[in-house]
Phi, psi and omega in degrees: 000129178284168179297319177300315180300324177288324176293311182301322179289326180299311180293343177272358180301134181283112175249011185297329179269358182281129172308127191231140175220155169255134182235115180275136170257112184234170182142183183288154179298142177069023174259013166095024181296306182300317178296317178300318177303313178303312186291333177282327189234344189075015185240129175271123184274345175277081178257346179288129191307317178298324181293320189291328188283323182268344178082015185226159180266127181255307175252171183296134178256145180232147167210131180255144184206156171249123174277130177240156180250110181270358179260218177244173173294334177283309179245081184287148175222096187270152181205162173237020176297123181294339179271359183293148175253003183296170184289135170301133179247314181208150174250123182236137171255122175263136173247120185265115180260147182297141176258356183282139185300330182284349187244036180297323184291335174284326174301314184296320175302316181295321178300337183282344185251001185261151174260333183212174185213139169256111180271114185262125177232120180288128183295329183276352177245325180077200182293122179245168180304323176290333178294319179287319182299314184290331176291320185283332174302312177301316177294322175298332180256021171049050176271123184255337180257117183231138171242128174265130175253117176268086193282167168065037182287343173293345183262010185223159174279170180307311183297318173301320178296319183292316176300318183295316182296321178299322176295322176292320176302316182291322178301318179274354183302130176081011179254178168301333192259011186305321184255018181287144175295144175241120188246118174291126187219143168246102181297315180296323176269003178064036177268130174068019174302321181298327181294326179297313178309311180306314179291326178290322177299327185284347187278132179240125174242121179282112184245003188302316182292319183295331177297334184277347189272171180296140183298136171230111179254121178262119190271118180257329176221159170215149199221159164240109183275357184280137174280153183299140183082007180293142178292148182310313183299338190254359183295138175262147176287177186292147189246136177248136179234129186171216186221138175281106178283327181199161180073193184229153177226142176235157168305131186103338183299141174272121176242161176237145185239121180230158349303342172094216183281128181255144174215159182253136180212122183051050173070015181234143179260138179237158187236137178241119176302141180247133175247142177200195182228141175287116185267319178199158175225149178220145165258108187062236178262005185262126185278143171224159178255338180222133186250137178236165179304144174122122176087160174284162181215131174249129183245116176274129182245180170271007184293145165312126187290345175296341176287331191254346185297160175047044171062028186291340175249020174288140187095353175274171173238134179249151175199176176293147186312130178087001186265342183260142180297164177291149177295158176219154179248012166228157181208137172256137175213142172280135188226157178221125184261148169288161181283336176218161177278126174257155182102347180261344183083002183250164171253077181259136184287146174279114179289157180284157179297141179216159176272154353259047186296162173266126175235148172271125185244126174258114181229117195051235178264007181266150170237131173217162179254133177237132176267125179289118180269319182222146172209133175251111185282348177279317183265352181057046173244134179232145174253126186232152166267122194260143182281312173255129185296167179228171175261104185283087171268114184302142175089355178296140179282147178239126171271124181254123176234149178247143175283116185232115180051043173081008176234142176278117177251130176289125188243341181184193183214162176204192172214152187286136177235000000 
């Protein structure tokens, strides 16, 4: 059997019944997130040329893997080795989110499509401003499952490692990660990678009710996958990448995408709902005919690829035709602000929302800027006019950021009412 035949066989494996979760890898820049992802999956998520040059993650990176058990149910031996013939246990999509403070909006978009997070903290550097900011971002996006990786353990002494562990325990006290496992790891030396897998396998997400609801597919990336010079008959339609938050989608379904395609007319931007049909679907390398929530999903459509190239539809929502509410340029939200600003390294108090300030709002995978029109400080309800329209799904979480000294800082969270 040739290597190509082996690959084809691998991609035909039935993963439809496999428990599937999206796991975000978050934390401060240079604490080893992308290296950890490579050691877990064998995939470098930094494939964008500018990212490789600068050594930081700019866009969301993705890598899919199957956790397998090469041992027994009594004595499991978990691995993500692609050559393994062990029993498949869990299918995971890893999302590598940027750690740089200037890319907070991209990190929030990534947090919108994950079920759980690995928070990476370098043992030789400890808690940094973006470590704090990413942890509160997970709270803002209602992420409940967190695994803490105390990375670069090979660069510190035993005493320093213990002191670092105690600092981390103190840092997460009273947060969503208070009871999260803390795993000492050297990603470079591949130490304790199996312990991370053990914790990921323990995470259970109940999706039975969400599967019955109207589909909501959050678009995080969009692509033209055709190479220059491809023959007309062999062209693929536009591809949407993201996560199915609820409901089910099947090959052949007619879908609509909102807010959709944007165009400029008389110095104003307008948005046109886009409709298409699902031609094929993939989870990682695996082709599927029906998608349920969990894991990343790539949907090939009949759209002209010029509409999807260069992430032009990222931030949109897709569903079956007629299932989504009309887009809106105004929004009401109930909000809650943090006591202090995270990410600056200082202990600055967060001031209440006021008119007519501008706030950056992260809603699902979309980012918009809203001007505060009204605010009721007693009920904590604000009404905003939006620069980019949204699909107003009631109850959706909103990350709220304020521009402080030229940087968007996360100051609170809310939900659409």
